[in-house]
mmCIF file of the N, C-alpha and C atoms, coordinates in Angstrom:
data_MODEL
# 
_entry.id   MODEL 
# 
loop_
_atom_site.group_PDB 
_atom_site.id 
_atom_site.type_symbol 
_atom_site.label_atom_id 
_atom_site.label_alt_id 
_atom_site.label_comp_id 
_atom_site.label_asym_id 
_atom_site.label_entity_id 
_atom_site.label_seq_id 
_atom_site.pdbx_PDB_ins_code 
_atom_site.Cartn_x 
_atom_site.Cartn_y 
_atom_site.Cartn_z 
_atom_site.occupancy 
_atom_site.B_iso_or_equiv 
_atom_site.pdbx_formal_charge 
_atom_site.auth_seq_id 
_atom_site.auth_comp_id 
_atom_site.auth_asym_id 
_atom_site.auth_atom_id 
_atom_site.pdbx_PDB_model_num 
ATOM 1   N N  . MET A 1 1  ? -3.904  -6.003  9.250  1.00 0.00 ? 1  MET A N  1 
ATOM 2   C CA . MET A 1 1  ? -4.122  -4.608  8.613  1.00 0.00 ? 1  MET A CA 1 
ATOM 3   C C  . MET A 1 1  ? -4.354  -3.713  9.772  1.00 0.00 ? 1  MET A C  1 
ATOM 4   N N  . LYS A 1 2  ? -3.729  -2.563  9.567  1.00 0.00 ? 2  LYS A N  1 
ATOM 5   C CA . LYS A 1 2  ? -3.835  -1.443  10.550 1.00 0.00 ? 2  LYS A CA 1 
ATOM 6   C C  . LYS A 1 2  ? -4.778  -0.354  9.857  1.00 0.00 ? 2  LYS A C  1 
ATOM 7   N N  . ILE A 1 3  ? -5.773  0.073   10.609 1.00 0.00 ? 3  ILE A N  1 
ATOM 8   C CA . ILE A 1 3  ? -6.722  1.072   10.060 1.00 0.00 ? 3  ILE A CA 1 
ATOM 9   C C  . ILE A 1 3  ? -6.589  2.266   10.860 1.00 0.00 ? 3  ILE A C  1 
ATOM 10  N N  . LEU A 1 4  ? -6.398  3.478   10.355 1.00 0.00 ? 4  LEU A N  1 
ATOM 11  C CA . LEU A 1 4  ? -6.130  4.691   11.068 1.00 0.00 ? 4  LEU A CA 1 
ATOM 12  C C  . LEU A 1 4  ? -7.299  5.644   10.622 1.00 0.00 ? 4  LEU A C  1 
ATOM 13  N N  . TYR A 1 5  ? -7.820  6.435   11.582 1.00 0.00 ? 5  TYR A N  1 
ATOM 14  C CA . TYR A 1 5  ? -8.837  7.394   11.388 1.00 0.00 ? 5  TYR A CA 1 
ATOM 15  C C  . TYR A 1 5  ? -8.265  8.791   11.882 1.00 0.00 ? 5  TYR A C  1 
ATOM 16  N N  . PHE A 1 6  ? -8.377  9.810   11.103 1.00 0.00 ? 6  PHE A N  1 
ATOM 17  C CA . PHE A 1 6  ? -7.799  11.109  11.386 1.00 0.00 ? 6  PHE A CA 1 
ATOM 18  C C  . PHE A 1 6  ? -8.695  12.199  11.524 1.00 0.00 ? 6  PHE A C  1 
ATOM 19  N N  . ALA A 1 7  ? -8.389  13.225  12.297 1.00 0.00 ? 7  ALA A N  1 
ATOM 20  C CA . ALA A 1 7  ? -9.162  14.481  12.449 1.00 0.00 ? 7  ALA A CA 1 
ATOM 21  C C  . ALA A 1 7  ? -10.544 14.250  12.818 1.00 0.00 ? 7  ALA A C  1 
ATOM 22  N N  . SER A 1 8  ? -11.518 14.890  12.055 1.00 0.00 ? 8  SER A N  1 
ATOM 23  C CA . SER A 1 8  ? -12.985 14.844  12.356 1.00 0.00 ? 8  SER A CA 1 
ATOM 24  C C  . SER A 1 8  ? -13.486 13.402  12.249 1.00 0.00 ? 8  SER A C  1 
ATOM 25  N N  . LEU A 1 9  ? -12.784 12.567  11.324 1.00 0.00 ? 9  LEU A N  1 
ATOM 26  C CA . LEU A 1 9  ? -13.328 11.239  11.324 1.00 0.00 ? 9  LEU A CA 1 
ATOM 27  C C  . LEU A 1 9  ? -13.092 10.544  12.572 1.00 0.00 ? 9  LEU A C  1 
ATOM 28  N N  . ARG A 1 10 ? -11.895 10.626  13.192 1.00 0.00 ? 10 ARG A N  1 
ATOM 29  C CA . ARG A 1 10 ? -11.652 10.121  14.477 1.00 0.00 ? 10 ARG A CA 1 
ATOM 30  C C  . ARG A 1 10 ? -12.696 10.556  15.541 1.00 0.00 ? 10 ARG A C  1 
ATOM 31  N N  . ASP A 1 11 ? -12.971 11.784  15.569 1.00 0.00 ? 11 ASP A N  1 
ATOM 32  C CA . ASP A 1 11 ? -13.869 12.341  16.468 1.00 0.00 ? 11 ASP A CA 1 
ATOM 33  C C  . ASP A 1 11 ? -15.296 11.885  16.257 1.00 0.00 ? 11 ASP A C  1 
ATOM 34  N N  . ARG A 1 12 ? -15.758 11.757  15.117 1.00 0.00 ? 12 ARG A N  1 
ATOM 35  C CA . ARG A 1 12 ? -17.175 11.368  14.821 1.00 0.00 ? 12 ARG A CA 1 
ATOM 36  C C  . ARG A 1 12 ? -17.357 9.775   15.047 1.00 0.00 ? 12 ARG A C  1 
ATOM 37  N N  . LEU A 1 13 ? -16.337 9.107   14.749 1.00 0.00 ? 13 LEU A N  1 
ATOM 38  C CA . LEU A 1 13 ? -16.439 7.646   14.892 1.00 0.00 ? 13 LEU A CA 1 
ATOM 39  C C  . LEU A 1 13 ? -16.007 7.205   16.347 1.00 0.00 ? 13 LEU A C  1 
ATOM 40  N N  . GLY A 1 14 ? -15.343 7.950   17.085 1.00 0.00 ? 14 GLY A N  1 
ATOM 41  C CA . GLY A 1 14 ? -14.846 7.620   18.306 1.00 0.00 ? 14 GLY A CA 1 
ATOM 42  C C  . GLY A 1 14 ? -13.763 6.485   18.278 1.00 0.00 ? 14 GLY A C  1 
ATOM 43  N N  . ALA A 1 15 ? -13.016 6.592   17.238 1.00 0.00 ? 15 ALA A N  1 
ATOM 44  C CA . ALA A 1 15 ? -12.055 5.486   16.890 1.00 0.00 ? 15 ALA A CA 1 
ATOM 45  C C  . ALA A 1 15 ? -10.792 6.202   16.403 1.00 0.00 ? 15 ALA A C  1 
ATOM 46  N N  . GLU A 1 16 ? -9.618  5.832   16.886 1.00 0.00 ? 16 GLU A N  1 
ATOM 47  C CA . GLU A 1 16 ? -8.369  6.332   16.259 1.00 0.00 ? 16 GLU A CA 1 
ATOM 48  C C  . GLU A 1 16 ? -7.724  5.389   15.427 1.00 0.00 ? 16 GLU A C  1 
ATOM 49  N N  . THR A 1 17 ? -7.589  4.050   15.888 1.00 0.00 ? 17 THR A N  1 
ATOM 50  C CA . THR A 1 17 ? -7.016  3.079   15.105 1.00 0.00 ? 17 THR A CA 1 
ATOM 51  C C  . THR A 1 17 ? -7.571  1.606   15.524 1.00 0.00 ? 17 THR A C  1 
ATOM 52  N N  . GLU A 1 18 ? -7.446  0.779   14.608 1.00 0.00 ? 18 GLU A N  1 
ATOM 53  C CA . GLU A 1 18 ? -7.830  -0.674  14.883 1.00 0.00 ? 18 GLU A CA 1 
ATOM 54  C C  . GLU A 1 18 ? -6.867  -1.600  14.080 1.00 0.00 ? 18 GLU A C  1 
ATOM 55  N N  . GLU A 1 19 ? -6.677  -2.774  14.588 1.00 0.00 ? 19 GLU A N  1 
ATOM 56  C CA . GLU A 1 19 ? -5.779  -3.733  13.877 1.00 0.00 ? 19 GLU A CA 1 
ATOM 57  C C  . GLU A 1 19 ? -6.653  -4.989  13.580 1.00 0.00 ? 19 GLU A C  1 
ATOM 58  N N  . TRP A 1 20 ? -6.618  -5.391  12.341 1.00 0.00 ? 20 TRP A N  1 
ATOM 59  C CA . TRP A 1 20 ? -7.262  -6.703  11.967 1.00 0.00 ? 20 TRP A CA 1 
ATOM 60  C C  . TRP A 1 20 ? -6.181  -7.750  11.763 1.00 0.00 ? 20 TRP A C  1 
ATOM 61  N N  . GLN A 1 21 ? -6.494  -8.907  12.356 1.00 0.00 ? 21 GLN A N  1 
ATOM 62  C CA . GLN A 1 21 ? -5.664  -10.107 12.139 1.00 0.00 ? 21 GLN A CA 1 
ATOM 63  C C  . GLN A 1 21 ? -6.225  -11.002 11.059 1.00 0.00 ? 21 GLN A C  1 
ATOM 64  N N  . ASP A 1 22 ? -7.465  -10.667 10.657 1.00 0.00 ? 22 ASP A N  1 
ATOM 65  C CA . ASP A 1 22 ? -8.069  -11.397 9.510  1.00 0.00 ? 22 ASP A CA 1 
ATOM 66  C C  . ASP A 1 22 ? -8.672  -10.427 8.621  1.00 0.00 ? 22 ASP A C  1 
ATOM 67  N N  . MET A 1 23 ? -8.716  -10.524 7.308  1.00 0.00 ? 23 MET A N  1 
ATOM 68  C CA . MET A 1 23 ? -9.211  -9.562  6.372  1.00 0.00 ? 23 MET A CA 1 
ATOM 69  C C  . MET A 1 23 ? -10.819 -9.597  6.320  1.00 0.00 ? 23 MET A C  1 
ATOM 70  N N  . GLN A 1 24 ? -11.452 -10.627 6.914  1.00 0.00 ? 24 GLN A N  1 
ATOM 71  C CA . GLN A 1 24 ? -12.916 -10.595 6.978  1.00 0.00 ? 24 GLN A CA 1 
ATOM 72  C C  . GLN A 1 24 ? -13.524 -10.549 5.633  1.00 0.00 ? 24 GLN A C  1 
ATOM 73  N N  . GLY A 1 25 ? -12.917 -11.100 4.602  1.00 0.00 ? 25 GLY A N  1 
ATOM 74  C CA . GLY A 1 25 ? -13.515 -11.106 3.268  1.00 0.00 ? 25 GLY A CA 1 
ATOM 75  C C  . GLY A 1 25 ? -13.253 -9.757  2.432  1.00 0.00 ? 25 GLY A C  1 
ATOM 76  N N  . VAL A 1 26 ? -12.437 -8.880  3.061  1.00 0.00 ? 26 VAL A N  1 
ATOM 77  C CA . VAL A 1 26 ? -12.254 -7.646  2.435  1.00 0.00 ? 26 VAL A CA 1 
ATOM 78  C C  . VAL A 1 26 ? -10.937 -7.614  1.673  1.00 0.00 ? 26 VAL A C  1 
ATOM 79  N N  . GLY A 1 27 ? -11.095 -7.187  0.286  1.00 0.00 ? 27 GLY A N  1 
ATOM 80  C CA . GLY A 1 27 ? -9.888  -7.203  -0.523 1.00 0.00 ? 27 GLY A CA 1 
ATOM 81  C C  . GLY A 1 27 ? -9.638  -5.860  -1.168 1.00 0.00 ? 27 GLY A C  1 
ATOM 82  N N  . SER A 1 28 ? -10.448 -4.865  -1.014 1.00 0.00 ? 28 SER A N  1 
ATOM 83  C CA . SER A 1 28 ? -10.176 -3.621  -1.591 1.00 0.00 ? 28 SER A CA 1 
ATOM 84  C C  . SER A 1 28 ? -10.630 -2.479  -0.731 1.00 0.00 ? 28 SER A C  1 
ATOM 85  N N  . VAL A 1 29 ? -10.271 -1.277  -1.070 1.00 0.00 ? 29 VAL A N  1 
ATOM 86  C CA . VAL A 1 29 ? -10.756 -0.103  -0.266 1.00 0.00 ? 29 VAL A CA 1 
ATOM 87  C C  . VAL A 1 29 ? -12.207 -0.054  -0.146 1.00 0.00 ? 29 VAL A C  1 
ATOM 88  N N  . ALA A 1 30 ? -12.884 -0.196  -1.336 1.00 0.00 ? 30 ALA A N  1 
ATOM 89  C CA . ALA A 1 30 ? -14.341 -0.128  -1.417 1.00 0.00 ? 30 ALA A CA 1 
ATOM 90  C C  . ALA A 1 30 ? -14.935 -1.126  -0.458 1.00 0.00 ? 30 ALA A C  1 
ATOM 91  N N  . GLU A 1 31 ? -14.478 -2.341  -0.537 1.00 0.00 ? 31 GLU A N  1 
ATOM 92  C CA . GLU A 1 31 ? -15.008 -3.417  0.318  1.00 0.00 ? 31 GLU A CA 1 
ATOM 93  C C  . GLU A 1 31 ? -14.827 -3.107  1.803  1.00 0.00 ? 31 GLU A C  1 
ATOM 94  N N  . LEU A 1 32 ? -13.669 -2.460  2.104  1.00 0.00 ? 32 LEU A N  1 
ATOM 95  C CA . LEU A 1 32 ? -13.360 -2.163  3.537  1.00 0.00 ? 32 LEU A CA 1 
ATOM 96  C C  . LEU A 1 32 ? -14.499 -1.092  3.996  1.00 0.00 ? 32 LEU A C  1 
ATOM 97  N N  . ILE A 1 33 ? -14.755 -0.096  3.131  1.00 0.00 ? 33 ILE A N  1 
ATOM 98  C CA . ILE A 1 33 ? -15.691 0.948   3.360  1.00 0.00 ? 33 ILE A CA 1 
ATOM 99  C C  . ILE A 1 33 ? -17.059 0.352   3.628  1.00 0.00 ? 33 ILE A C  1 
ATOM 100 N N  . ASP A 1 34 ? -17.388 -0.546  2.720  1.00 0.00 ? 34 ASP A N  1 
ATOM 101 C CA . ASP A 1 34 ? -18.785 -1.272  2.854  1.00 0.00 ? 34 ASP A CA 1 
ATOM 102 C C  . ASP A 1 34 ? -18.842 -2.037  4.193  1.00 0.00 ? 34 ASP A C  1 
ATOM 103 N N  . HIS A 1 35 ? -17.667 -2.719  4.498  1.00 0.00 ? 35 HIS A N  1 
ATOM 104 C CA . HIS A 1 35 ? -17.683 -3.486  5.700  1.00 0.00 ? 35 HIS A CA 1 
ATOM 105 C C  . HIS A 1 35 ? -17.897 -2.546  6.957  1.00 0.00 ? 35 HIS A C  1 
ATOM 106 N N  . LEU A 1 36 ? -17.160 -1.512  6.957  1.00 0.00 ? 36 LEU A N  1 
ATOM 107 C CA . LEU A 1 36 ? -17.232 -0.477  8.056  1.00 0.00 ? 36 LEU A CA 1 
ATOM 108 C C  . LEU A 1 36 ? -18.581 0.151   8.184  1.00 0.00 ? 36 LEU A C  1 
ATOM 109 N N  . GLN A 1 37 ? -19.244 0.481   7.060  1.00 0.00 ? 37 GLN A N  1 
ATOM 110 C CA . GLN A 1 37 ? -20.619 1.028   7.102  1.00 0.00 ? 37 GLN A CA 1 
ATOM 111 C C  . GLN A 1 37 ? -21.573 0.067   7.733  1.00 0.00 ? 37 GLN A C  1 
ATOM 112 N N  . GLU A 1 38 ? -21.349 -1.217  7.809  1.00 0.00 ? 38 GLU A N  1 
ATOM 113 C CA . GLU A 1 38 ? -22.321 -2.179  8.405  1.00 0.00 ? 38 GLU A CA 1 
ATOM 114 C C  . GLU A 1 38 ? -22.284 -2.094  9.854  1.00 0.00 ? 38 GLU A C  1 
ATOM 115 N N  . ARG A 1 39 ? -21.290 -1.306  10.473 1.00 0.00 ? 39 ARG A N  1 
ATOM 116 C CA . ARG A 1 39 ? -21.336 -1.282  11.964 1.00 0.00 ? 39 ARG A CA 1 
ATOM 117 C C  . ARG A 1 39 ? -22.525 -0.601  12.506 1.00 0.00 ? 39 ARG A C  1 
ATOM 118 N N  . ASP A 1 40 ? -22.786 0.612   12.124 1.00 0.00 ? 40 ASP A N  1 
ATOM 119 C CA . ASP A 1 40 ? -24.094 1.296   12.549 1.00 0.00 ? 40 ASP A CA 1 
ATOM 120 C C  . ASP A 1 40 ? -24.214 2.579   11.810 1.00 0.00 ? 40 ASP A C  1 
ATOM 121 N N  . GLU A 1 41 ? -25.242 3.339   12.095 1.00 0.00 ? 41 GLU A N  1 
ATOM 122 C CA . GLU A 1 41 ? -25.580 4.504   11.340 1.00 0.00 ? 41 GLU A CA 1 
ATOM 123 C C  . GLU A 1 41 ? -24.519 5.528   11.401 1.00 0.00 ? 41 GLU A C  1 
ATOM 124 N N  . SER A 1 42 ? -23.859 5.778   12.501 1.00 0.00 ? 42 SER A N  1 
ATOM 125 C CA . SER A 1 42 ? -22.774 6.741   12.550 1.00 0.00 ? 42 SER A CA 1 
ATOM 126 C C  . SER A 1 42 ? -21.736 6.507   11.544 1.00 0.00 ? 42 SER A C  1 
ATOM 127 N N  . TRP A 1 43 ? -21.337 5.191   11.330 1.00 0.00 ? 43 TRP A N  1 
ATOM 128 C CA . TRP A 1 43 ? -20.323 4.800   10.373 1.00 0.00 ? 43 TRP A CA 1 
ATOM 129 C C  . TRP A 1 43 ? -20.889 4.881   8.925  1.00 0.00 ? 43 TRP A C  1 
ATOM 130 N N  . GLN A 1 44 ? -22.151 4.730   8.770  1.00 0.00 ? 44 GLN A N  1 
ATOM 131 C CA . GLN A 1 44 ? -22.721 4.880   7.450  1.00 0.00 ? 44 GLN A CA 1 
ATOM 132 C C  . GLN A 1 44 ? -22.643 6.389   7.055  1.00 0.00 ? 44 GLN A C  1 
ATOM 133 N N  . LYS A 1 45 ? -22.986 7.182   8.016  1.00 0.00 ? 45 LYS A N  1 
ATOM 134 C CA . LYS A 1 45 ? -22.945 8.694   7.689  1.00 0.00 ? 45 LYS A CA 1 
ATOM 135 C C  . LYS A 1 45 ? -21.588 9.165   7.323  1.00 0.00 ? 45 LYS A C  1 
ATOM 136 N N  . VAL A 1 46 ? -20.608 8.764   8.075  1.00 0.00 ? 46 VAL A N  1 
ATOM 137 C CA . VAL A 1 46 ? -19.267 9.234   7.855  1.00 0.00 ? 46 VAL A CA 1 
ATOM 138 C C  . VAL A 1 46 ? -18.724 8.755   6.564  1.00 0.00 ? 46 VAL A C  1 
ATOM 139 N N  . PHE A 1 47 ? -18.953 7.545   6.199  1.00 0.00 ? 47 PHE A N  1 
ATOM 140 C CA . PHE A 1 47 ? -18.369 7.027   4.977  1.00 0.00 ? 47 PHE A CA 1 
ATOM 141 C C  . PHE A 1 47 ? -19.241 7.195   3.663  1.00 0.00 ? 47 PHE A C  1 
ATOM 142 N N  . ALA A 1 48 ? -20.387 7.817   3.971  1.00 0.00 ? 48 ALA A N  1 
ATOM 143 C CA . ALA A 1 48 ? -21.272 8.150   2.747  1.00 0.00 ? 48 ALA A CA 1 
ATOM 144 C C  . ALA A 1 48 ? -20.701 9.280   1.984  1.00 0.00 ? 48 ALA A C  1 
ATOM 145 N N  . SER A 1 49 ? -19.839 10.026  2.500  1.00 0.00 ? 49 SER A N  1 
ATOM 146 C CA . SER A 1 49 ? -19.223 11.077  1.812  1.00 0.00 ? 49 SER A CA 1 
ATOM 147 C C  . SER A 1 49 ? -18.161 10.656  0.826  1.00 0.00 ? 49 SER A C  1 
ATOM 148 N N  . SER A 1 50 ? -18.243 11.135  -0.371 1.00 0.00 ? 50 SER A N  1 
ATOM 149 C CA . SER A 1 50 ? -17.274 10.702  -1.377 1.00 0.00 ? 50 SER A CA 1 
ATOM 150 C C  . SER A 1 50 ? -16.020 11.527  -1.358 1.00 0.00 ? 50 SER A C  1 
ATOM 151 N N  . ARG A 1 51 ? -16.031 12.459  -0.360 1.00 0.00 ? 51 ARG A N  1 
ATOM 152 C CA . ARG A 1 51 ? -14.861 13.480  -0.190 1.00 0.00 ? 51 ARG A CA 1 
ATOM 153 C C  . ARG A 1 51 ? -13.815 12.869  0.794  1.00 0.00 ? 51 ARG A C  1 
ATOM 154 N N  . ILE A 1 52 ? -14.039 11.767  1.463  1.00 0.00 ? 52 ILE A N  1 
ATOM 155 C CA . ILE A 1 52 ? -13.091 11.134  2.348  1.00 0.00 ? 52 ILE A CA 1 
ATOM 156 C C  . ILE A 1 52 ? -11.825 10.665  1.601  1.00 0.00 ? 52 ILE A C  1 
ATOM 157 N N  . LEU A 1 53 ? -10.656 11.026  1.963  1.00 0.00 ? 53 LEU A N  1 
ATOM 158 C CA . LEU A 1 53 ? -9.477  10.596  1.327  1.00 0.00 ? 53 LEU A CA 1 
ATOM 159 C C  . LEU A 1 53 ? -8.916  9.248   2.061  1.00 0.00 ? 53 LEU A C  1 
ATOM 160 N N  . VAL A 1 54 ? -8.423  8.421   1.297  1.00 0.00 ? 54 VAL A N  1 
ATOM 161 C CA . VAL A 1 54 ? -7.901  7.161   1.744  1.00 0.00 ? 54 VAL A CA 1 
ATOM 162 C C  . VAL A 1 54 ? -6.415  6.995   1.287  1.00 0.00 ? 54 VAL A C  1 
ATOM 163 N N  . SER A 1 55 ? -5.574  6.498   2.122  1.00 0.00 ? 55 SER A N  1 
ATOM 164 C CA . SER A 1 55 ? -4.253  6.143   1.751  1.00 0.00 ? 55 SER A CA 1 
ATOM 165 C C  . SER A 1 55 ? -4.100  4.664   2.115  1.00 0.00 ? 55 SER A C  1 
ATOM 166 N N  . VAL A 1 56 ? -3.238  4.006   1.316  1.00 0.00 ? 56 VAL A N  1 
ATOM 167 C CA . VAL A 1 56 ? -2.914  2.661   1.565  1.00 0.00 ? 56 VAL A CA 1 
ATOM 168 C C  . VAL A 1 56 ? -1.321  2.718   1.598  1.00 0.00 ? 56 VAL A C  1 
ATOM 169 N N  . ASN A 1 57 ? -0.737  2.297   2.725  1.00 0.00 ? 57 ASN A N  1 
ATOM 170 C CA . ASN A 1 57 ? 0.676   2.290   2.862  1.00 0.00 ? 57 ASN A CA 1 
ATOM 171 C C  . ASN A 1 57 ? 1.258   3.681   2.427  1.00 0.00 ? 57 ASN A C  1 
ATOM 172 N N  . HIS A 1 58 ? 0.635   4.649   2.927  1.00 0.00 ? 58 HIS A N  1 
ATOM 173 C CA . HIS A 1 58 ? 1.089   6.163   2.747  1.00 0.00 ? 58 HIS A CA 1 
ATOM 174 C C  . HIS A 1 58 ? 1.002   6.608   1.376  1.00 0.00 ? 58 HIS A C  1 
ATOM 175 N N  . GLN A 1 59 ? 0.199   6.004   0.596  1.00 0.00 ? 59 GLN A N  1 
ATOM 176 C CA . GLN A 1 59 ? -0.049  6.450   -0.897 1.00 0.00 ? 59 GLN A CA 1 
ATOM 177 C C  . GLN A 1 59 ? -1.469  6.680   -1.077 1.00 0.00 ? 59 GLN A C  1 
ATOM 178 N N  . ILE A 1 60 ? -1.910  7.856   -1.585 1.00 0.00 ? 60 ILE A N  1 
ATOM 179 C CA . ILE A 1 60 ? -3.353  7.998   -1.834 1.00 0.00 ? 60 ILE A CA 1 
ATOM 180 C C  . ILE A 1 60 ? -3.922  7.007   -2.645 1.00 0.00 ? 60 ILE A C  1 
ATOM 181 N N  . ALA A 1 61 ? -5.023  6.433   -2.379 1.00 0.00 ? 61 ALA A N  1 
ATOM 182 C CA . ALA A 1 61 ? -5.612  5.244   -3.007 1.00 0.00 ? 61 ALA A CA 1 
ATOM 183 C C  . ALA A 1 61 ? -7.016  5.563   -3.466 1.00 0.00 ? 61 ALA A C  1 
ATOM 184 N N  . GLN A 1 62 ? -7.443  4.900   -4.537 1.00 0.00 ? 62 GLN A N  1 
ATOM 185 C CA . GLN A 1 62 ? -8.783  4.880   -5.102 1.00 0.00 ? 62 GLN A CA 1 
ATOM 186 C C  . GLN A 1 62 ? -9.541  3.760   -4.411 1.00 0.00 ? 62 GLN A C  1 
ATOM 187 N N  . PRO A 1 63 ? -10.866 3.811   -4.560 1.00 0.00 ? 63 PRO A N  1 
ATOM 188 C CA . PRO A 1 63 ? -11.787 2.740   -4.063 1.00 0.00 ? 63 PRO A CA 1 
ATOM 189 C C  . PRO A 1 63 ? -11.362 1.246   -4.482 1.00 0.00 ? 63 PRO A C  1 
ATOM 190 N N  . ASN A 1 64 ? -10.977 1.173   -5.727 1.00 0.00 ? 64 ASN A N  1 
ATOM 191 C CA . ASN A 1 64 ? -10.649 -0.104  -6.277 1.00 0.00 ? 64 ASN A CA 1 
ATOM 192 C C  . ASN A 1 64 ? -9.275  -0.587  -5.930 1.00 0.00 ? 64 ASN A C  1 
ATOM 193 N N  . ALA A 1 65 ? -8.473  0.149   -5.115 1.00 0.00 ? 65 ALA A N  1 
ATOM 194 C CA . ALA A 1 65 ? -7.180  -0.315  -4.628 1.00 0.00 ? 65 ALA A CA 1 
ATOM 195 C C  . ALA A 1 65 ? -7.337  -1.594  -3.857 1.00 0.00 ? 65 ALA A C  1 
ATOM 196 N N  . SER A 1 66 ? -6.382  -2.519  -4.129 1.00 0.00 ? 66 SER A N  1 
ATOM 197 C CA . SER A 1 66 ? -6.313  -3.763  -3.345 1.00 0.00 ? 66 SER A CA 1 
ATOM 198 C C  . SER A 1 66 ? -5.740  -3.472  -1.997 1.00 0.00 ? 66 SER A C  1 
ATOM 199 N N  . ILE A 1 67 ? -6.074  -4.224  -0.971 1.00 0.00 ? 67 ILE A N  1 
ATOM 200 C CA . ILE A 1 67 ? -5.617  -4.233  0.306  1.00 0.00 ? 67 ILE A CA 1 
ATOM 201 C C  . ILE A 1 67 ? -5.358  -5.561  0.804  1.00 0.00 ? 67 ILE A C  1 
ATOM 202 N N  . LYS A 1 68 ? -4.366  -5.771  1.694  1.00 0.00 ? 68 LYS A N  1 
ATOM 203 C CA . LYS A 1 68 ? -4.077  -7.131  2.223  1.00 0.00 ? 68 LYS A CA 1 
ATOM 204 C C  . LYS A 1 68 ? -3.633  -7.026  3.651  1.00 0.00 ? 68 LYS A C  1 
ATOM 205 N N  . LEU A 1 69 ? -3.538  -8.142  4.282  1.00 0.00 ? 69 LEU A N  1 
ATOM 206 C CA . LEU A 1 69 ? -3.133  -8.148  5.706  1.00 0.00 ? 69 LEU A CA 1 
ATOM 207 C C  . LEU A 1 69 ? -1.736  -7.588  5.718  1.00 0.00 ? 69 LEU A C  1 
ATOM 208 N N  . GLY A 1 70 ? -1.435  -6.795  6.679  1.00 0.00 ? 70 GLY A N  1 
ATOM 209 C CA . GLY A 1 70 ? -0.151  -6.179  6.836  1.00 0.00 ? 70 GLY A CA 1 
ATOM 210 C C  . GLY A 1 70 ? -0.153  -4.748  6.374  1.00 0.00 ? 70 GLY A C  1 
ATOM 211 N N  . ASP A 1 71 ? -1.155  -4.276  5.531  1.00 0.00 ? 71 ASP A N  1 
ATOM 212 C CA . ASP A 1 71 ? -1.190  -3.018  4.954  1.00 0.00 ? 71 ASP A CA 1 
ATOM 213 C C  . ASP A 1 71 ? -1.679  -1.993  6.014  1.00 0.00 ? 71 ASP A C  1 
ATOM 214 N N  . GLU A 1 72 ? -1.423  -0.714  5.875  1.00 0.00 ? 72 GLU A N  1 
ATOM 215 C CA . GLU A 1 72 ? -1.818  0.364   6.666  1.00 0.00 ? 72 GLU A CA 1 
ATOM 216 C C  . GLU A 1 72 ? -2.837  1.073   5.798  1.00 0.00 ? 72 GLU A C  1 
ATOM 217 N N  . VAL A 1 73 ? -4.172  1.319   6.265  1.00 0.00 ? 73 VAL A N  1 
ATOM 218 C CA . VAL A 1 73 ? -5.080  2.024   5.504  1.00 0.00 ? 73 VAL A CA 1 
ATOM 219 C C  . VAL A 1 73 ? -5.482  3.281   6.450  1.00 0.00 ? 73 VAL A C  1 
ATOM 220 N N  . ALA A 1 74 ? -5.425  4.438   5.875  1.00 0.00 ? 74 ALA A N  1 
ATOM 221 C CA . ALA A 1 74 ? -5.724  5.573   6.708  1.00 0.00 ? 74 ALA A CA 1 
ATOM 222 C C  . ALA A 1 74 ? -6.839  6.388   6.018  1.00 0.00 ? 74 ALA A C  1 
ATOM 223 N N  . PHE A 1 75 ? -7.809  6.739   6.813  1.00 0.00 ? 75 PHE A N  1 
ATOM 224 C CA . PHE A 1 75 ? -8.927  7.586   6.250  1.00 0.00 ? 75 PHE A CA 1 
ATOM 225 C C  . PHE A 1 75 ? -8.884  8.960   6.912  1.00 0.00 ? 75 PHE A C  1 
ATOM 226 N N  . PHE A 1 76 ? -9.006  10.027  6.156  1.00 0.00 ? 76 PHE A N  1 
ATOM 227 C CA . PHE A 1 76 ? -8.982  11.393  6.629  1.00 0.00 ? 76 PHE A CA 1 
ATOM 228 C C  . PHE A 1 76 ? -9.827  12.224  5.740  1.00 0.00 ? 76 PHE A C  1 
ATOM 229 N N  . PRO A 1 77 ? -10.399 13.392  6.382  1.00 0.00 ? 77 PRO A N  1 
ATOM 230 C CA . PRO A 1 77 ? -11.195 14.283  5.712  1.00 0.00 ? 77 PRO A CA 1 
ATOM 231 C C  . PRO A 1 77 ? -10.307 15.106  4.654  1.00 0.00 ? 77 PRO A C  1 
ATOM 232 N N  . PRO A 1 78 ? -10.924 15.611  3.676  1.00 0.00 ? 78 PRO A N  1 
ATOM 233 C CA . PRO A 1 78 ? -10.237 16.395  2.695  1.00 0.00 ? 78 PRO A CA 1 
ATOM 234 C C  . PRO A 1 78 ? -9.515  17.635  3.412  1.00 0.00 ? 78 PRO A C  1 
ATOM 235 N N  . VAL A 1 79 ? -8.388  18.010  2.916  1.00 0.00 ? 79 VAL A N  1 
ATOM 236 C CA . VAL A 1 79 ? -7.782  19.245  3.502  1.00 0.00 ? 79 VAL A CA 1 
ATOM 237 C C  . VAL A 1 79 ? -8.034  20.390  2.643  1.00 0.00 ? 79 VAL A C  1 
ATOM 238 N N  . THR A 1 80 ? -8.172  21.524  3.261  1.00 0.00 ? 80 THR A N  1 
ATOM 239 C CA . THR A 1 80 ? -8.421  22.711  2.518  1.00 0.00 ? 80 THR A CA 1 
ATOM 240 C C  . THR A 1 80 ? -7.148  23.581  2.619  1.00 0.00 ? 80 THR A C  1 
ATOM 241 N N  . GLY A 1 81 ? -6.969  24.341  1.636  1.00 0.00 ? 81 GLY A N  1 
ATOM 242 C CA . GLY A 1 81 ? -5.713  25.119  1.575  1.00 0.00 ? 81 GLY A CA 1 
ATOM 243 C C  . GLY A 1 81 ? -6.022  26.608  1.129  1.00 0.00 ? 81 GLY A C  1 
ATOM 244 N N  . GLY A 1 82 ? -5.199  27.442  1.119  1.00 0.00 ? 82 GLY A N  1 
ATOM 245 C CA . GLY A 1 82 ? -5.371  28.758  0.682  1.00 0.00 ? 82 GLY A CA 1 
ATOM 246 C C  . GLY A 1 82 ? -4.214  29.473  0.169  1.00 0.00 ? 82 GLY A C  1 
# 
């Protein structure tokens, strides 16, 4: 699975991308977020916001969306428009 972090999330986490060869017991977007929050306090703070947008394979996804090895999951802050 490929995980991408965009814009301010990338800056706050100090990570742009990571690749997993094992799903580490993760099967949904919500489980992935829980797993990432276990890393440390900075990850907890970033993912505590319910405003973070998630896409799975280029489609906006809800927390209950299933994910599997080979998927691309992207996290990005909400966009504003005018």
